[in-house]
N, C-alpha and C positions, 0 to 999 in steps of 0.2 A: 301511268297510276296504277294503284291497286288496291281492292279491296280489303278491309280489317275485320276484326271480329269485333271492334267496338270496344275494346276492355276500357274501361276508363282508368286503370287504375295501371303504374308503372310496372314495363313486364317483368321484373327483375323479384325475385321475391323478399319478404320485408325483413329478411334477415339472410347474409352470408356465412358460408362455415368458415369455421376458423383456418380453413389451408387457402379459403380464396382470398382471405385477405394478405398483403404481401410481408406485414410486422410479424404476422400471427405464423405463414408459413414459413419464414427466415427461424424465428425462432424454435419452433416446435416439430420442426422437421429439417430443414438446412444445416441448423448448427448440430443439431447430434451427428449427422452424416458426416461433417464436416470433423467434428472431434473423435470419430470411429475413424477416420480415415487416414487422421494425422499421430491415433495411438497405434494404429495396426503395423506393419512392418511390410516391407516392400512383395509384391505379386510375384507368383512363382512362375519358372517358366517363360518371364520377361528380362531381355538385360536390362537391370540397373544400374549403371556405371560408377554411380553415387548415391547415396542418399543423401537427400540436402534438406529434409524436413527437421528440424529444430522445435525446441520448447519455445526460443525467442520468437521466430517467425510462425509457429504455428499462433501464438499468442496474437501477433502483429494481424494475421490473418481473422480470428477472431473477432478481433476489434473491429475490423472493418465489417464483417456481417452485421456486430453487434450497432455499429453508427447507422447500418444502410435499412437495418430494422425500426431504428428510432426514428430513423427522418420519416419510414414509411407511416408510420403510426401516427406521426404529427401530420403528415399529409391526410390520413383517414380523416383524421379529430376536424379537416376543414370541414363547414357547414356549407351545405349545398341544397337551393331549392329542391322539392320532391317534385317527381314528373316533370322534370326539364324537356328537351326536346326527345320526345318517344317514339322511334321506330315503331310503336306499336300502333300508334295514331297520325305518324306523321306521315303525309302523301309523297316520297320522293319518288322522282323519275325513274324509269327503266334503263335511260342510259346510262347510271352510275354500274349497275351489273352488265351491261351489255357492252363499256368500255372497259373497265375488269376484265372480265372472261377474254374478251377478243386478244387483249396485250398480252394475258397471263399465255395463252395458246399459240400466238404469235412468237415470244418467247420462246415456246418449249418448240414449236417447229422449226424454226432457224436452227436452235442449237441439236436438237436430234436431227434432225434432217439428215444433217451431213453423215451421219453415221448408221443411218437407215438404209443405205446403198449400200453396205458391205454385211451383209447378215452373216457370212464367216465370222464376224468378231462379235456381233451378237449370240453367237451358238458358243464362241470359245467362252466367253462370261460365263454365260448358262449351265455349260457344262460342268460336272461333278467334279471334273479333273482339275480344273482351274484352279489357281493357289492364289492369285494375285488378289492384293487386296484396294485396289485403287480399281475396278470395274476399269471402264473403257477410260479414265482419268490418263491412262500415259500416253495415248492414240490422239487423242482431241482435247484441242483447248477451248477454255469459256470465249465469249466474245463480249467483253466489258461493254457495258449499255443496253446491249440487245438480249444476252442470254438471263441478265439481271433481271427483265420484265416478267420470268418467271414466277418471281415472287411475288408479284400483284396478286398472286392465286390466294395467297392467304387474306388479301381484304375481301377477293370474292367471296371466298366461302365463308367467312362471317357475314358478308351483307346477305348471301343464300340463305345462310341459315336463320337470321332473322325474319327474312320474308318468308322461309317456311316455317316459321312458329306464329306470323300471324295473319299472311295472306289466305282470304277465302280460295282464290284462284292464282293459280300463277301460269305465263305461259310456258308452253311445253320446250321453248327454247333453254331456258336457265337451266330446267334437268339436264338437256344434255348436253352444255357447256360443262356442267359440274362432272356428269361421266369423263369428258374430254379429260379435264384437269386432272380427276384423281388419276386415271389411267395414266396420263405422263409422269404426275407425282410417284407412283408404281414403279415405272418404267426407272427414274430418276434415283430410287430408292437401290433398286436391284443391278440398273447397266450403270450406273455413275457410283455406285457404292457411298450413298450420302441417306445415310438415316435418319438425320436431323429433318429432311425436306419433309417427311410423312408427320413427324412430331408437331414440325409447325402449323401444320394443319388442323391434327388430332387434338391437341392440348387445349386450344381456343375453344373447339366444337366442344368438349369435355367441360369445360368451363363456364360458357352459356347454356349449356342443355339444364347442367346443375342448378342453374341459377334460374331456371323458370319453375315458377311454383308448382305448378301440375307434377313436377318429377316427383317431389315428396311424396306424393300418393303411391306411385309405383314403385322405385327403390327404397330398401330400408333404409330409414336413417342413419343405424350403426354403419351401414356398408358406404353412406354417403361422407359420414365423418372420418372414417378410415380410408378415404379413398387415397391420398399419398402414399401408403405405407400398401395398399393393393395395387396401388401402381408402379412399387416396384416388381411386384412380381408382372404386371403385364409388360414391364420395360423388358424383361430379362426374357420375357418368351418372345417379346418382339427381336430382343437383339439377338437372340438365338438362333430364328428364323432368317434373320437377315444375314448372320455369319455364314451359314449356310452356301450363300453365293461369294463369301468372301473370302475367311480363311480357313474354316472349318476342316476341308479334305487337307489342307498342308498340314495339319496339328493334329489330325484324327489319331497318330501312332502316340502322340504326347499325352493326353487326356484316355482315362478312362470311358468317359463317356459324355456326352455334348451338353451333359446337363453340367456336367463340373468343367468343360469347355467354358462353356455358356458365363457361369457367375465368378470364373479367373477372369476372364477379359472382360467383364463388364468393370468388376472391381478394378484392373488395371489400369483402366481406362481413365477413371475418376483419380486413382491415388496417383499415377504416374504427372497426371496436369498438374496438381496440387506441387507434386515433387521437383518439375519441370519448373512450375513458374519460380519456387523459392530459390531454385539452384541460377536462374536466371537473373535475380533479382543480387544476389552475393556475389556473382561472378562479372557481371556486364558494367559500365557504367552509367551511370544514370542519366537518360535524356540523349540517349542515341541521336535520333531523331525526335524534335520537340513535337511531345504529344503524339508518337507516333502509334500508340494503341490507341487511345481515348479517342483518336481522330483519325482512325484506321482506313476508315470507308471512307474519308476525304482523300487521303494519301491515295488509296486505290482506286479515285474517282477519276475517269477519263478526263485528257489535256491537262486537266487542275492539278491530278496527284503529281504527274510528270515535272510538273514548273514549281510545285511546293519541296518536289524532294531534290532538286534544282537548289534552289534555296537553302535547304536543310544543310545539302554537301554533303561528302561522304561520312558514314557512320563511324564512330571511335569508340575505338575499346571491341569486346566481343560480339558481334553481331547476330542478330536471333539463330540462323542461320549455323554459322560457325557452333554455337553450342549446343545445337540440337544435334547436329554431326560428333560434336565429340563427345557429349553425355547424353543423350537418350537415344532410347531405341527407335529403329526406323521405322515403327507401327504405331509408335504412341509419341507424339509429335506436341501435342496439346499443351497451351499455359492456362491454368486458374486465371479467372478474369482480375480478379482481388491483386493479385500478386504484378500483371502486367500493367494496372493502375499504378501500383507501390514504382513500380518501374519509370514511372512515366512522371510521376508527381512525388514520387516520396513517399514516406508514410503518413505523414500530416496530411498532405495533400490529399492524399488517397481518400483520408478520412472527409474530407472536405466533401468530396465529389461523392462518396457515400451518402453523405446525409442529403445532399441535393437530390441525388438519382431516387434515394427511398423517399424522398418528400412529392417527385412528379410520381411514383409508382405509387402511392397512397393517396394521392389526391385522384389520381385516374382512377383507381379503386373505387372511391366514394363518386364520380361521375359515373362508372357504371354500374352500381349499385341502385342511383336514383335517377337512369335511363337517361344522361348527357349525351351527346353524339361523340365529343371527344371520346368519353371514356369507354363507350360502349366499342367505338372501333379500335382505340390505341390499347386499352390495359387486356384484353384477349390475347393479341401480340405480343405484346411486352411480358404479360405472365412468363411467359417461355424464357426470356432472359435469368428469371430468378430461379429455374430449374435449372439453366444449364452454367451458372455462377461459377460453379467448382469446378467447370470443364473448360470454359471460353468465354471470351468477352462478348456475347451475343449482341448486344445491344451498339456496339464498336463498330461490327463487320459491315461489310458492303451488302450483303444479302438483307440487311434490317432496313437499310436505306431507304427503296422504292417502300416500303410497306408504311411508314412514317408519313414520306410524301405525300402518298396516296389518301393516308387519312387525314392530312389537313384540305388536301384538294377538296374531297368531298365535304369535309368539315365545315370548310367554308363557304363552297357552293350550296349546301342545303339549309345554311344559316341564312345567305343573301335570300335565296328563295321563299325562306319562310318572313322575313321582313319584308320582302316585295308583295307576300299574301294578306301581311298586316296592313300596310300600306293601303292597299287596294280594296281590304274589307272595311277602310274606315271612311272612304270617300263616298 
């Protein structure tokens, strides 16, 4: 247990900024960026074998975003009782932090321990002459079900941050856990060439910290309102620094400056994701593997995934790998979430899915706002999916599955403890 500051109101500010609400973020930020990307031409210095973006498919993608926003608005409008289960007043056991931290560290240790014994490979990746875009990926495979434990670190950081906000005193080991997990995360960004790993931690932290009432007295309101647009600049800086260990040294003779390189490559990542997604829908047969992208996490789950793939049989028509080999640049192989969902479900089916996903996001945002445990755990993590929507189907990826599972485990455990406490209090 831990001591709190005794705050009698929910920890969340009385109102959220527009970009913290999913429906507002989609309309005011994601839609303009999407329209800009589909209007502008292909990026320079990138192999684009064919431009698939058309008005018809561009409008289909826009429709998906608008329906998603509508669903999020309806979910946000759901009424919640103020001051639900509140981490600021709820004494949750240290075991939640201990278990999530130790599982995360175990996953990273097993994952990274294999190449720590080969310092020559690490030195090669860190060398300025190294031009590989995949870090150590070509040399080591992940271990399904084990290395995935590293994703639980997202939940740990969220729990740790709530504890830091409200705890008067914290055991020293929690800070030590945090330093170790963040060190592993930075190693993952550099050695495994996985920029998303740091964003999965940083974005929830920003969302939570900005929601604390006292932040408004420290940071200008104008700055906080413009946060998403300022975030583009921060993303560009982060992207540029990360690319120093990926592909800058292979392309330094192609671009005049690293700034030009960074902007061009960042634009290319999002434009090619949309173009690849549309091209895959246009050239492939729908339903190659039933709900293969909606349930991608399930198809890649150990044992169960192989069984389901066996039931589904051999893919028909153009497969993902064949499409990417024939039409995509090898360095830009992502596909936008909305078009992969259209591939699985068709346009109408994807709109239904968008409405459902939007409603869930909006509802969780409302829970987050009013201090309900489920929203406080899941919404900061799911918020990442909105910012990655144009690039990847984040919610369907195996990396998001453990975040959901452990959020639910903590939620039901905390709820059960609260019920038991109420029963004892009434005896």
